C-alpha angles and dihedrals in degrees: 000000000000115000131219099289094049092047091047090053089054092045092053090050092051090048090054099042109024110028110098093027126117120230106234097179141352133211124191112182102164116080091201090054089063098035093113092053111089092214094044125220093333092061093050090051093048094048096046104039112102095010125128119231104230105169145012111216137181140183115183107315093340122105134189143163121226119219136220093354091287113135100161129117109286096021117133122256133174105244110203119207106196092183115176099326111006118143129191105206129182110210139159110278091237094052112118117260117265129217116279094020104157105163140012138181116210108222129207094244095065096264134111128223101216129193111209118182122171098183095037097223091122134067151156126269130177105217138158124263117247137177116273116257091235092075095242093121092236112148116233135169106282095246089055102048090113092063113112126225117279126229093257097058116106090232096049108132106203093182093054092047091049090052090050091051093049091054091062119086098213140090115302095229091053088058093046088057094047105102090200090065102039124348134219099037114113134171097288098051094038089059091046094048092048091049092050089049095046090233126132113233093227094062112118110255093223091056093059125086119247089246091055093052092047088050091056091049090049092051090048090057091043096051092045090051089052090050092048091054088054093050095257133290117301123184095167141357092285095079107067140133125246091281093052096253121141127228123241107212091107085079090063101048116128101188117005113089093001100107110157094013121112119270109250090228106043107005095241112140113262114245128220121206134173115260128168093342092308138074128274119202124200145146110254091211103041091038105036111201115245117267119243107267114237116226112270095014120109119234116262112249120235 
């Protein structure tokens, strides 16, 4: 699924083209698109028609539109699940329909906000806002209250997150991907942050120094910022902004997807290994894999 930079590119597009517009009508043609809504497509239509889009918000990989200027607990928002291939596209209302169009909101400026989803893992849901479970007071869509802060939030506390990570006796990359620990980082940017840090993703979090963990978090923010400046990472036509344009950061990747190609630092071929039903990419020299721990011997700190 798209990671923080790709979702932020979409959010910015929605902020520019959709915020301030009134929803004149709504059509939801795909049953799977509304599967998370208890009342199905009819409920989405009834709760969106006639509403004004007042904000485009994001935390980590999660995206939602606020309605009627009401951002208080219990207020409705349109929670957008992009899934594996969901696209939020702003097009002229008279533009012909495209394949895999499952929902659209007719706006008062003559445009449509269309939800296109080839693989149908995504969807729309109108849900109430609720306070985040982390106690920060941030309002999130109720199904996403468990999502932790991401590195771009003003209140993100890298030191506190690093301490949380070091208290967990599991692989570092597993924790980077855990949206309850730190949000927004997915497989691509985890691999890139670990490569930049010179740390192997299978190292035990508790065996790393606090400085090393903070370094990885810093590189995660850095690499996602670089990707955001390039419009996100696009490997195919599924990852686009609201105008249908692809990002170009895939041309700047140093680890992800480069199995067998020379490491940009040392020239050693990059290795791919299976990890959590996906692939991890790393340099076996710059990111030495952890040694097997002998019984009774503590792990060496990096």
